[in-house]
N, C-alpha and C positions, 0 to 999 in steps of 0.2 A: 595652482599655488594658493595655499591657505592665507587668510587675511592677516595672520600674525606676521607673515613675511614682510608686509609693508611697514609695520612698526619697527622691525629689526633693521630694515634698510634705512629708514629715516634716522635711526639711532647712529648708524655708521656714517651716513652722508652729512647729517646736520646735527651733531650731538649737542651743541651748545645753543642752538636756535630754540626760541620759545615754541612749544607745541600747544600748550593749553593755558588759558587764563581763566580764573574764576572771579567774577564780580558779584558782590552782594550789597546792593544799594541800601538795604535795611540796616546794615552795620557800618556806619561811618567810622573812620579811623584816621589818625594823622600819620600813619605809617603805611608805606606800600610794601607788602610782604612778598618776598621771592623765595620759593622753596627750592633748596638744593639738597636733594635726598630728604633727610628729616631735620636738617638744620635750617633755621630761619635767618635770612639776611635782611636788614631793615634799611630803607632809604626814604628820605623825606618826600612826601607827596600827599596833599590833602585830597580826600575823595572817598568813594565807597571802598569797603574792605576788598582788597585785591590780593590774589595769590597767583603764581605762575610756576610752571615746570617746563623744563627743556625736554627734547626728545630723548636724551640720554636718561634723565631721571624718570620719565614716563616708562621707558623700557625696563629700567632697573626695578621700579615699583612693581611692574607686572611680573618680573622674574621672581621677586621676593615672595609674592603671594603664590605663584605657581609652585615654588619650592616648598612653601609651607603646606600646601595641599598635598603634594607628593609625599612629604614626610609623614603626613597623617593618613596615608593609604589611599588617597583619591587616585583613580585610574581612568584610562580612556573609557569614555561612555558614561561615567558618573555625571551627576548633575549638581550644579551649585546655584542656589537661589540668591538673587541680589535684591535687597529691599532697602533702597537708599534714595534720598533726595538728590537732585543734581548737585554735584560738587566736583572738585578737582580730582578726587580719588576714584570716582565712578568708573571712568574708562580704563585706568590702569588695573583695577580689580577685574573688570570684564575680560581684558586681554590676558590677565594672569590665569584666569580659568581656562581660556582657549589654549594657552601654551601647554597645559597639562594633557590635552586631548579630551578633557571633560567638556560638558555642555554648560554654557551660561544660561541662566533662567531669570531674566529680569522680571520683577514683580511691580505691579501698579502701586504707587505710594498712597493711593486713595483706598486701597482694599481695607475692609474691616478685618478683625481677627479671624472670623469664620472664613472669609474669602482667602486670606493668607494660608490658613490651614488647608483649605480645599486645593489650592494651586500647588502647594508644596507636596501634597500627597499625589495629586494627579500627575505631576511631572516627575514624581519619584526622586525628589531632591535628596542628596546625601549630605549637603551642607547648606546652611543659610547664613549669609552675612547681612546684618541689618544695622541701620543708623540709629542714633539716639532718639530721633523723633518717633521711633516705633517701639520703644521699650515697653510701653504700656500694652500695646496690642500683642506683641510677641509673648509678654509675660502671661497673658490670658490663655495661651495655647502651648506654653513652653513644656509643660509636663507631657503633653501628647506628642508634639513634634520633635522633642529632644531624644526620643527613643531611636537609637541607631542612626542619629544624625549629629553632625557637628554644628554648633552655633557660635558664630563669631560676631563680636560687637565692634562697631566703629563709631567713635565720637569722643567728645571731651568730657562727658559725664562719667560718673563712676560705672565701671563695668558691672552689669547685673549678675546676680549669683548663678544664673542658668547659662551664661555664655562666657567665652574667652575673649581676651583683648587683642584685636587684630593688630593694632599699631605696635604693641609690645612684642607680639610674636613675630611679626614680619621684620622688625628691626634687627632681629637676630638671625635672619635667614640669608642665604646667599643671594647676591644680585646677578649671578651668572645665569645665562639662558639654560633651561633644563634639557634642551635639545631632544624633545619628544617628536618623533616623526608623525606628521599630520598630512593627510591627503585631502584633495578636493571633495572626495566622496564621504569623508568622515562627518558625522553629525557635529554641529557647532553650537546651536542655540535653540532654545524653546521660548517662543513669545506667546503671549496670551491675547486672544481676541478681546475686543473692548467690552464684551459681556453685556451689551445693551438688551439682550433677549434672555438673560438668565446668567448662570455661572459661565465663565469664559471657557473657551476651548484652548488646548495646548497645541501650538503650531510649531512643527519641527522643521528646521532648516539645516542644510549642510554648509561646508566651507565654500563650495562653489557659489551658493546663493549669496553669501556675504561679499565675496570678491566681485561677483557680477554687479552688485549694488554699487560698489565703489567705481567700477568702470562706467556704469550708466550715469552716475552723478557727474563725473568729470567730463564725460562725452557731452552731456546736455548743457553744462554750465561753465565748462572751460577753466576750471580752477588751475592756478599756477602758484608758484612759491610766493608770489607777491600778494596773493589774496589773504584776507582775514574774514573768517566766517563767524557770524554771531549766532550762537546756539541758545535758543530759549525754551523749546518744548521739552517735556520730560524724556530722559534718556532711556527709561524702560520701554518706550515705544519705538517701533522700527523707524518711523519717520525721521525723528531728530537724528538718530544715530546713523542712518543710512545717508542722509544728507552730509553729515560730518565726514563720512567715508571719502567724500571728495577732497577734504583737507588732508586726510590720511594718505591718499594715493598721490597727492601733489606735494606733501611735506610742508604744508602751510599752517599758519596759526589759526586757532579757533578760540573764541571767547564764550565761556559759559556764563550767561546772565541769569541770576536768580531773581527774577522779577519780570513783569509784563507791562508795567505802567508806561504810557507813551514817553514821559520824560526820561525814564530809565533807559528805554530803548534808544532814543536819540542821543542821550549822553554817552551810552556805551559805543554807539557807532562813531561818535565824535572823538571820544578819548582814545579808543583803541584803533581808530582808522579802519573800521570794518568796511569791507567791499561787497559782501554778500549777506543778506538777511533772509531767512525763511520765516514767514509769519503765518498765523492762522487768521481767518476772516475777522473774528472779533478784535484781535489786536491791531490789525490794519485799520479797521473802522475806528477804533479808539484814537489812533494817531491822527486820522483825518478829522475827527470831532474836535480834538484838542487844538489842531491847527485852525480849523474853522472858527472856533470860539475865541481864539487869541490867547488861550492858556499857554500855548507853545508858539514860539516864533522861529522860523527857519534860520534867521540870521544869527541866532544864539549858538548855533552848532556848526561844526565843520563836517559837511556832508558831501562834498564834491567827489570824494573817492568812492562813495557808495554807488556801485555799478549795476547791481542786480537785486531785485526783490522778487521772491517767488512764494507761492501759496500752495498748500495741499490740504488733505484730510477732509475737505467738504466742497460742495459746489461754490463757485466764486461768482458773485453778482457782477455783471458787466458794468453797471453804473458805478460800483465802487472803484474798479480799476480805471475807468475813465476819469473819475475824480482824483485818484492817486496820481495819474499822469499830469494833472494840472499843477500839482505841487512838485512832482519829480519827473519832468518831461524827458530827461536823459536816461532814466532808469530802463534797463532791460527788464522784461517781465516774463515769468513762466508760471503756468499752472501745472501742478504735478498730481497725477492720479495713481493710487496704489492701495494695496491692502497688506496687512501683516502676512497674509497667505502668499503674497507675491513680493516678499521682502521689502515692504514699505513703498515709497513713492517711485514713480518713474516708469512703470510698465506702460503707461500712456502719459504723454505730456504735450502741452501746447507747443513748446518751442519758442525761444526768444525771438525768432524771426517771423513769428506768425501772430503778432499782436492784433492784427485786424480780425482775427478769429476768436478774440477773447469772449468767454462764455462757453467755449468748447473746452473739453478736457484734452483735446488734441489728437495726436496720431500715435501709433505704437512706438514705444521708446527703443533705445539702442538694444538690439538683440531680442526684441519682443515681437510677438504677433498678437493680433486681436481680431475678434469677429462678433457679430450679433447673431443670436440664435433664437428660435421659437421655442414653444413649450416642449416640443419633442427633441430639442437640441439640434435641429436642422439649421444650417446656416441661412440667414436672411441676406440676400444680395441686393435687394432694392433699397435705395436711399430713403431716408426719412421714415423708415418703418421701425417701430419700437419693438425691442426684444431684449433678451438678457445678454449682457456683455461677458465674453469669455476671453481669457488671456493665456498666453503660452510663452515660456522662456526659461532661461537658466535660473531665474530667481523664484520659480514656483516652489512652494513648500514640498517637503517629502511626504508629509501626512499630518493629520491631527493625531497627536501622540496618544496611544492607547484608546483610540476611537475609530476603528475601521469603518463602522457604519456611517459616521459623519464624513469621513474621508471619501467614501464611495459616492456620497451625495453631491460633492463639489469637484472631484478630481477624476477625470476619465483615464483610460489606459493609454491614451495618446499624449497625455501631458497637459490637456486643456483644463484650466481652472475656471469654473463657473462662479462668477463673482456675486450673484444675487442682486446686481445693480441693473436696473432697466436703462437702456440707452438707445440712441439712434445714430446713424452715420449720414453725413451730408454727401452731396455729389462730389465733393473734393476729397473725401476720405477722412474727414475730421469727425471725431466722436463727441456726442453730447450726452451727459447724464440726464436722465429723466427722473429717476427716483430709485430708492431701494425697492426691491420686489415686494418686501413685506410692508412697505409704507404706502404702496399704491392704494388709493381710495376708490372703492367701487360704489357709486351712488346712482341708483336707478338704472343699473346696467351699464353705466358709462365709467370707463377708467379715467380717473383724475390723478395727475402726477403732481404731488405737492411742491416739488422743486420748481416747477414752472411758475406756480403762483407765488412762491417765495421770491423768486428772481424778479417777478413783476413788482411786488410790493417793496423790494429793496430800492427801487427807483423813486419811491415817494420820499421827498426830502426829510420829513420828520421821523422817518423810520430808522431806528438803529439796528434792530435785528427782528427776524420773524421766523416762526415755525408754523407749518400747516399740517394738521393731523385730521384723521377721520374720527367722527364720533358716532355711536350707535343711533340708528333711527328706524322706527318700526315700519315706516312706509317705504323709505328709499334704501334701507340697509345701512348706509352710512351717509353722513353729511360732512362738508368741509368746515373746519374751524381754524381761524388764523389767530395765533397768539402773537401779538405785536408788542415789541419793546420800543418805546419812544426815546429819542435822543434827549439827554439831559437839557432842560430849559426849553425844549420845543413844546409847542401846543398842538395837540392832536386828539381828536375825539373818535369814537366809534363811527359816527356819521361821516367824518372826513375820510376814514378808510373805506367805508361803503361807497362814497362818491367816487373815490379814486378807482375802485374796482369795477365801476360801470364800464370801463374800457375793455374788460375781460368778457369772453363769451359767457352767457348766463349760467351754464352748468359749471363753470369754473369759479364763479364768484363765491367767496366764503359766506356760508349761511350764518356763521357765528363769528364775531370778532371779540377777542379778549385782550384788553390792554394789561400786559404783565411782563415780567422779566422772562427771557428765553434762556433756559438752562443749557449749558454746554459742558461736556466732560473735558478732561485735561488735554485731549487731543483735538478739541475744537468741534467735535460732532454734537449736534443737537440731541438732547436726551429725550427723544420722542416717546419711548415707553413710559418715562416718568410723567410726561404731559398727558398721555392717554389715561394713565392711572389716576392722575389728579382730576382731570376734567371729564373723563368718560363716564363717571358715575353720577354726574349732575344732569338735571334736566335743563331744557332750553331756558326756562324762566330764571333758574338760578344762575346760568351762565350770563344771561342778559343783565341781571342785577349786579353780578361781579364786575362786569365791564363798566 
């Protein structure tokens, strides 16, 4: 059953129930805005700018865009790029593409003009729809990418000369379902890898992958019609969207929050009565810091209905979750592990019933298998032995689009996806991330796993965030360097870090400590290539001086 079927079912079963809410704390207004098709209905309520649509309107918007694409000659197998910030229209546009039998191609809103052009060409997009925030970037490449492609503009600004007005065009299109036959085996979407090692790869998924993500999410977190999901991460990424699929399959409301500040998150949970929130490590840490400092007070918000907080996209420090439970003792908690190649989160997850195993990424998710393999890809059965994590299930990608060599490197003929993550399994069958294969530091012949040191340093009270990387060394090959971001207002010196690290085995102790901000991308991953580029060219004396 294709994922579009769920939207159509919700439209029939709950037509006037709210499907999506958009909150923009940066734009305060004395009106609460409710979208009924393209008409605005106003009702008094002071607060952040707010819009909402019902399941009926959601489906109608998707149908209008689908019919526009079909009128313009878009067919099964064509590709439609989506370059937009999170907003109320994002998901209806995505589903409009899917309803035609074409492929949705979400693009990272941080891409430069060159990266946009690269991805549009790699995915062979026939259409690009872009928001007003991207006029300047698209204009730089418009003459190149507009050849044999349709460009649609969405926004309140004047439509640029090189594009057509999405809102005007779709308002004149039929809101009836185009009734294009779609099967589970049909290609559905192309996502892009995070591109931390160069230009990103195009990851192809079919409708079975998307539907399995919805089943996994509901199986793991038990969404019902009574739940409200707070959606914060960018929708171009598999993580945010695949967690939202739990709302889609249960017919429940989701709130798209345009902001990550702790105050905005707690206000959204309180105002919209959110029950499930998916966070990234930095956002959860920011909330804890704000509560610790007194900048935020729990009693100022209505939070009793909030039942589940879960985290994905990166290793989760045990100390942070222990601290979280001090403020939210009744919260269920889950760690979600996944890749865009395995349709986002959930192929391995901790499970809300396994809080005593926090620090582990968990066990294979619903419908998934996992194993640890050695360099020759032979399965390692011994517990606590480090190897590469491999996963298998209905959500594994079809391939890297137009890149058979890269596909062959990570996907075997039995359906196993080799993740590039180094991991180990304990005697109870729980998996623990050790590090990315490419991030392992080899110092004097010893394998050093940065995640283990990062997790250790996260337990040091003044530390807000930390990244451990390898730096070139003539004698040892590489040495470990810890970039440490200190909490606002906290006092912490390099010597304090060194003293704390005395508890580590000598070979794991960072040889260099740099007190600086830790850069993370939009999906929460530490940008280690950027750090290696920035600090790898400096000698030890320069690094010591910078600290």
